[in-house]
Structures are given as C-alpha cells and as structure tokens.
KEVOTI-498500 format. One record per atom (N, C-alpha, C, O): atom name; x, y, z. Coordinates in Angstrom, 2 decimals, m for minus. Layout:
# KEVOTI-498500
+----+---------+---------+---------+
!  a !      c1 !      c2 !      c3 !
+----+---------+---------+---------+
! CA !       X !       Y !       Z !
...
+----+---------+---------+---------+
# end
This chain:
# KEVOTI-498500
+----+---------+---------+---------+
!  a !      c1 !      c2 !      c3 !
+----+---------+---------+---------+
!  N !  155.71 !   21.62 !  258.16 !
! CA !  156.63 !   21.54 !  257.06 !
!  C !  157.26 !   20.16 !  257.03 !
!  O !  157.61 !   19.60 !  258.07 !
!  N !  157.41 !   19.61 !  255.87 !
! CA !  158.01 !   18.31 !  255.71 !
!  C !  159.52 !   18.45 !  255.77 !
!  O !  160.11 !   19.30 !  255.10 !
!  N !  160.15 !   17.61 !  256.58 !
! CA !  161.61 !   17.68 !  256.77 !
!  C !  162.36 !   17.43 !  255.46 !
!  O !  163.46 !   17.94 !  255.27 !
!  N !  161.76 !   16.65 !  254.55 !
! CA !  162.41 !   16.36 !  253.28 !
!  C !  162.48 !   17.59 !  252.38 !
!  O !  163.35 !   17.67 !  251.52 !
!  N !  161.57 !   18.53 !  252.58 !
! CA !  161.55 !   19.73 !  251.77 !
!  C !  162.40 !   20.86 !  252.34 !
!  O !  162.69 !   21.84 !  251.66 !
!  N !  162.80 !   20.72 !  253.60 !
! CA !  163.62 !   21.75 !  254.25 !
!  C !  165.03 !   21.72 !  253.69 !
!  O !  165.62 !   20.65 !  253.52 !
!  N !  165.55 !   22.88 !  253.41 !
! CA !  166.93 !   22.98 !  252.96 !
!  C !  167.82 !   23.03 !  254.18 !
!  O !  167.61 !   23.85 !  255.08 !
!  N !  168.81 !   22.19 !  254.23 !
! CA !  169.71 !   22.12 !  255.38 !
!  C !  171.03 !   22.77 !  255.00 !
!  O !  171.61 !   22.48 !  253.95 !
!  N !  171.49 !   23.65 !  255.87 !
! CA !  172.78 !   24.30 !  255.65 !
!  C !  173.81 !   23.61 !  256.53 !
!  O !  173.57 !   23.38 !  257.72 !
!  N !  174.93 !   23.30 !  255.95 !
! CA !  175.98 !   22.62 !  256.71 !
!  C !  176.73 !   23.63 !  257.57 !
!  O !  176.66 !   24.84 !  257.35 !
!  N !  177.46 !   23.12 !  258.54 !
! CA !  178.26 !   24.00 !  259.39 !
!  C !  179.31 !   24.72 !  258.56 !
!  O !  179.60 !   25.89 !  258.80 !
!  N !  179.88 !   24.03 !  257.59 !
! CA !  180.88 !   24.67 !  256.73 !
!  C !  180.28 !   25.82 !  255.94 !
!  O !  180.90 !   26.87 !  255.79 !
!  N !  179.06 !   25.62 !  255.44 !
! CA !  178.38 !   26.70 !  254.72 !
!  C !  178.10 !   27.88 !  255.65 !
!  O !  178.28 !   29.03 !  255.27 !
!  N !  177.66 !   27.57 !  256.85 !
! CA !  177.37 !   28.62 !  257.82 !
!  C !  178.63 !   29.40 !  258.17 !
!  O !  178.62 !   30.63 !  258.23 !
!  N !  179.71 !   28.68 !  258.41 !
! CA !  180.99 !   29.33 !  258.72 !
!  C !  181.41 !   30.26 !  257.59 !
!  O !  181.89 !   31.37 !  257.83 !
!  N !  181.23 !   29.79 !  256.36 !
! CA !  181.61 !   30.61 !  255.21 !
!  C !  180.74 !   31.86 !  255.14 !
!  O !  181.24 !   32.96 !  254.90 !
!  N !  179.45 !   31.68 !  255.34 !
! CA !  178.54 !   32.83 !  255.28 !
!  C !  178.88 !   33.86 !  256.33 !
!  O !  178.82 !   35.06 !  256.06 !
!  N !  179.22 !   33.43 !  257.51 !
! CA !  179.50 !   34.35 !  258.61 !
!  C !  180.96 !   34.81 !  258.65 !
!  O !  181.33 !   35.69 !  259.42 !
!  N !  181.77 !   34.19 !  257.80 !
! CA !  183.20 !   34.52 !  257.73 !
!  C !  183.87 !   34.41 !  259.09 !
!  O !  184.72 !   35.23 !  259.45 !
!  N !  183.47 !   33.40 !  259.85 !
! CA !  184.00 !   33.22 !  261.19 !
!  C !  185.50 !   32.94 !  261.16 !
!  O !  186.26 !   33.49 !  261.96 !
!  N !  185.91 !   32.08 !  260.26 !
! CA !  187.32 !   31.70 !  260.22 !
!  C !  188.24 !   32.91 !  260.08 !
!  O !  189.35 !   32.91 !  260.61 !
!  N !  187.78 !   33.92 !  259.38 !
! CA !  188.58 !   35.12 !  259.17 !
!  C !  188.88 !   35.83 !  260.49 !
!  O !  189.91 !   36.48 !  260.64 !
!  N !  187.95 !   35.70 !  261.45 !
! CA !  188.09 !   36.42 !  262.70 !
!  C !  188.69 !   35.59 !  263.83 !
!  O !  189.21 !   36.15 !  264.79 !
!  N !  188.63 !   34.26 !  263.72 !
! CA !  189.09 !   33.45 !  264.85 !
!  C !  190.52 !   32.95 !  264.71 !
!  O !  191.08 !   32.41 !  265.66 !
!  N !  191.11 !   33.12 !  263.55 !
! CA !  192.49 !   32.69 !  263.37 !
!  C !  193.40 !   33.61 !  264.18 !
!  O !  193.59 !   34.77 !  263.82 !
!  N !  193.97 !   33.10 !  265.25 !
! CA !  194.75 !   33.93 !  266.17 !
!  C !  196.04 !   34.45 !  265.54 !
!  O !  196.56 !   35.47 !  265.98 !
!  N !  196.56 !   33.77 !  264.52 !
! CA !  197.81 !   34.21 !  263.90 !
!  C !  197.56 !   35.21 !  262.77 !
!  O !  198.50 !   35.77 !  262.22 !
!  N !  196.31 !   35.42 !  262.44 !
! CA !  195.96 !   36.31 !  261.33 !
!  C !  195.95 !   37.75 !  261.80 !
!  O !  195.41 !   38.06 !  262.86 !
!  N !  196.56 !   38.63 !  261.03 !
! CA !  196.60 !   40.04 !  261.40 !
!  C !  195.23 !   40.69 !  261.32 !
!  O !  195.05 !   41.82 !  261.79 !
!  N !  194.26 !   40.01 !  260.72 !
! CA !  192.90 !   40.52 !  260.62 !
!  C !  191.96 !   39.79 !  261.56 !
!  O !  190.75 !   39.77 !  261.34 !
!  N !  192.50 !   39.17 !  262.61 !
! CA !  191.64 !   38.48 !  263.57 !
!  C !  190.80 !   39.50 !  264.32 !
!  O !  191.11 !   40.69 !  264.32 !
!  N !  189.75 !   39.03 !  264.94 !
! CA !  188.87 !   39.92 !  265.68 !
!  C !  189.64 !   40.67 !  266.76 !
!  O !  189.46 !   41.87 !  266.93 !
!  N !  190.49 !   39.98 !  267.49 !
! CA !  191.26 !   40.61 !  268.56 !
!  C !  192.22 !   41.65 !  267.98 !
!  O !  192.35 !   42.74 !  268.52 !
!  N !  192.88 !   41.31 !  266.89 !
! CA !  193.81 !   42.26 !  266.27 !
!  C !  193.06 !   43.51 !  265.79 !
!  O !  193.55 !   44.63 !  265.94 !
!  N !  191.89 !   43.30 !  265.22 !
! CA !  191.09 !   44.44 !  264.75 !
!  C !  190.67 !   45.32 !  265.92 !
!  O !  190.69 !   46.55 !  265.81 !
!  N !  190.28 !   44.70 !  267.03 !
! CA !  189.89 !   45.49 !  268.21 !
!  C !  191.07 !   46.26 !  268.78 !
!  O !  190.94 !   47.42 !  269.14 !
!  N !  192.22 !   45.60 !  268.85 !
! CA !  193.42 !   46.28 !  269.36 !
!  C !  193.77 !   47.48 !  268.48 !
!  O !  194.11 !   48.55 !  268.99 !
!  N !  193.69 !   47.29 !  267.17 !
! CA !  194.01 !   48.38 !  266.26 !
!  C !  193.01 !   49.53 !  266.41 !
!  O !  193.39 !   50.70 !  266.36 !
!  N !  191.74 !   49.20 !  266.60 !
! CA !  190.73 !   50.24 !  266.80 !
!  C !  191.02 !   51.03 !  268.07 !
!  O !  190.84 !   52.25 !  268.10 !
!  N !  191.46 !   50.35 !  269.11 !
! CA !  191.77 !   51.04 !  270.36 !
!  C !  193.00 !   51.93 !  270.19 !
!  O !  193.01 !   53.07 !  270.66 !
!  N !  194.02 !   51.42 !  269.50 !
! CA !  195.21 !   52.23 !  269.27 !
!  C !  194.91 !   53.45 !  268.41 !
!  O !  195.50 !   54.51 !  268.59 !
!  N !  193.98 !   53.29 !  267.48 !
! CA !  193.60 !   54.39 !  266.59 !
!  C !  192.28 !   55.00 !  267.01 !
!  O !  191.48 !   55.40 !  266.17 !
!  N !  192.05 !   55.08 !  268.31 !
! CA !  190.73 !   55.48 !  268.82 !
!  C !  190.29 !   56.85 !  268.30 !
!  O !  189.09 !   57.11 !  268.19 !
!  N !  191.22 !   57.71 !  268.00 !
! CA !  190.87 !   59.03 !  267.49 !
!  C !  190.27 !   58.99 !  266.09 !
!  O !  189.63 !   59.95 !  265.67 !
!  N !  190.48 !   57.89 !  265.37 !
! CA !  189.97 !   57.79 !  264.01 !
!  C !  188.50 !   57.39 !  263.97 !
!  O !  187.85 !   57.50 !  262.92 !
!  N !  187.96 !   56.92 !  265.09 !
! CA !  186.57 !   56.49 !  265.13 !
!  C !  185.70 !   57.53 !  265.81 !
!  O !  186.10 !   58.15 !  266.79 !
!  N !  184.52 !   57.70 !  265.28 !
! CA !  183.55 !   58.61 !  265.86 !
!  C !  182.84 !   57.91 !  267.02 !
!  O !  182.88 !   56.68 !  267.14 !
!  N !  182.19 !   58.70 !  267.87 !
! CA !  181.45 !   58.14 !  269.00 !
!  C !  180.43 !   57.10 !  268.54 !
!  O !  180.31 !   56.05 !  269.15 !
!  N !  179.71 !   57.39 !  267.48 !
! CA !  178.70 !   56.44 !  266.99 !
!  C !  179.33 !   55.13 !  266.56 !
!  O !  178.72 !   54.07 !  266.71 !
!  N !  180.55 !   55.18 !  266.02 !
! CA !  181.25 !   53.96 !  265.63 !
!  C !  181.65 !   53.15 !  266.85 !
!  O !  181.55 !   51.92 !  266.85 !
!  N !  182.12 !   53.83 !  267.90 !
! CA !  182.45 !   53.14 !  269.15 !
!  C !  181.21 !   52.51 !  269.75 !
!  O !  181.26 !   51.39 !  270.26 !
!  N !  180.10 !   53.23 !  269.69 !
! CA !  178.85 !   52.68 !  270.23 !
!  C !  178.39 !   51.47 !  269.43 !
!  O !  177.91 !   50.49 !  270.00 !
!  N !  178.54 !   51.52 !  268.13 !
! CA !  178.19 !   50.38 !  267.29 !
!  C !  179.08 !   49.18 !  267.57 !
!  O !  178.61 !   48.05 !  267.62 !
!  N !  180.37 !   49.44 !  267.75 !
! CA !  181.30 !   48.38 !  268.09 !
!  C !  180.92 !   47.74 !  269.41 !
!  O !  180.94 !   46.51 !  269.53 !
!  N !  180.59 !   48.55 !  270.40 !
! CA !  180.22 !   48.02 !  271.71 !
!  C !  178.96 !   47.18 !  271.62 !
!  O !  178.86 !   46.15 !  272.30 !
!  N !  178.01 !   47.59 !  270.82 !
! CA !  176.78 !   46.81 !  270.65 !
!  C !  177.07 !   45.45 !  270.03 !
!  O !  176.49 !   44.44 !  270.43 !
!  N !  177.97 !   45.42 !  269.06 !
! CA !  178.35 !   44.15 !  268.45 !
!  C !  179.05 !   43.26 !  269.46 !
!  O !  178.83 !   42.04 !  269.46 !
!  N !  179.87 !   43.83 !  270.31 !
! CA !  180.54 !   43.04 !  271.34 !
!  C !  179.52 !   42.49 !  272.33 !
!  O !  179.67 !   41.35 !  272.78 !
!  N !  178.49 !   43.26 !  272.67 !
! CA !  177.42 !   42.76 !  273.55 !
!  C !  176.76 !   41.53 !  272.92 !
!  O !  176.46 !   40.56 !  273.62 !
!  N !  176.52 !   41.59 !  271.62 !
! CA !  175.93 !   40.45 !  270.93 !
!  C !  176.83 !   39.23 !  271.02 !
!  O !  176.35 !   38.11 !  271.23 !
!  N !  178.13 !   39.43 !  270.87 !
! CA !  179.08 !   38.33 !  271.00 !
!  C !  179.05 !   37.77 !  272.42 !
!  O !  179.08 !   36.56 !  272.61 !
!  N !  178.99 !   38.65 !  273.41 !
! CA !  178.94 !   38.22 !  274.80 !
!  C !  177.72 !   37.33 !  275.06 !
!  O !  177.79 !   36.40 !  275.85 !
!  N !  176.61 !   37.63 !  274.40 !
! CA !  175.41 !   36.82 !  274.56 !
!  C !  175.57 !   35.44 !  273.93 !
!  O !  174.93 !   34.48 !  274.35 !
!  N !  176.42 !   35.34 !  272.94 !
! CA !  176.65 !   34.07 !  272.25 !
!  C !  177.66 !   33.17 !  272.97 !
!  O !  177.71 !   31.97 !  272.70 !
!  N !  178.46 !   33.72 !  273.85 !
! CA !  179.53 !   32.97 !  274.50 !
!  C !  179.03 !   31.72 !  275.21 !
!  O !  179.66 !   30.67 !  275.05 !
!  N !  177.95 !   31.76 !  275.98 !
! CA !  177.48 !   30.51 !  276.61 !
!  C !  177.16 !   29.41 !  275.59 !
!  O !  177.39 !   28.23 !  275.85 !
!  N !  176.62 !   29.80 !  274.44 !
! CA !  176.31 !   28.82 !  273.41 !
!  C !  177.59 !   28.25 !  272.80 !
!  O !  177.68 !   27.06 !  272.53 !
!  N !  178.56 !   29.12 !  272.59 !
! CA !  179.85 !   28.68 !  272.06 !
!  C !  180.52 !   27.73 !  273.05 !
!  O !  181.07 !   26.71 !  272.65 !
!  N !  180.46 !   28.07 !  274.35 !
! CA !  181.04 !   27.21 !  275.38 !
!  C !  180.36 !   25.84 !  275.38 !
!  O !  181.03 !   24.82 !  275.54 !
!  N !  179.04 !   25.82 !  275.22 !
! CA !  178.31 !   24.55 !  275.18 !
!  C !  178.74 !   23.71 !  273.98 !
!  O !  178.95 !   22.51 !  274.11 !
!  N !  178.88 !   24.34 !  272.83 !
! CA !  179.32 !   23.61 !  271.63 !
!  C !  180.71 !   23.03 !  271.85 !
!  O !  180.96 !   21.88 !  271.48 !
!  N !  181.60 !   23.80 !  272.43 !
! CA !  182.96 !   23.32 !  272.71 !
!  C !  182.91 !   22.13 !  273.64 !
!  O !  183.58 !   21.13 !  273.40 !
!  N !  182.12 !   22.23 !  274.71 !
! CA !  182.01 !   21.14 !  275.69 !
!  C !  181.47 !   19.88 !  275.03 !
!  O !  182.01 !   18.79 !  275.24 !
!  N !  180.42 !   20.01 !  274.24 !
! CA !  179.83 !   18.85 !  273.59 !
!  C !  180.79 !   18.21 !  272.59 !
!  O !  180.85 !   16.98 !  272.50 !
!  N !  181.53 !   19.03 !  271.86 !
! CA !  182.48 !   18.48 !  270.89 !
!  C !  183.65 !   17.80 !  271.59 !
!  O !  184.18 !   16.81 !  271.09 !
!  N !  184.06 !   18.33 !  272.75 !
! CA !  185.14 !   17.70 !  273.50 !
!  C !  184.71 !   16.36 !  274.07 !
!  O !  185.52 !   15.44 !  274.18 !
!  N !  183.45 !   16.25 !  274.44 !
! CA !  182.93 !   15.02 !  275.03 !
!  C !  182.68 !   13.92 !  273.98 !
!  O !  182.64 !   12.74 !  274.32 !
!  N !  182.51 !   14.32 !  272.73 !
! CA !  182.21 !   13.31 !  271.71 !
!  C !  183.45 !   12.77 !  271.06 !
!  O !  183.37 !   11.91 !  270.18 !
+----+---------+---------+---------+
# end
C-alpha cells in the first residue's frame, strides 16, 4: 500500500472516537473511577452477567497499561 493513499487518524481524532477524555478527567463525576465506585455501591442493581462483562473490560484495560506507561515515559522524555 502506498503511504500517500493511507488515511491517517490524528491522536485527537482517536481520543474523540474512544471518548477517552470523558473517562480520564478525575474531577468529572462520570470518570471511569467514579463510574466503577458507583457500580460497586449499587452492586445489587447489576446482574452477574453485567459484573462479568465489567470485569472483562477491566482485564482489557489491564492489558493496555504497559502501553500507556510506555507512552507516558516517552512523552516525559521528549
């Protein structure tokens, strides 16, 4: 494939698509941590399958952590 024909997505576009900012803002009441805390407090409102789905998503996040750490390290060094 020719690099000139490849469509390049910017980091800002990627962030928007994944709605990352919505979850990482620590002061936001809808942050990922706040949502998890609320789910735990309201644990009776979730079915077992929902808890299992949540845990699977957290496993996926755990797999991404080394990559996130690398990005942070590289950005701090530059």
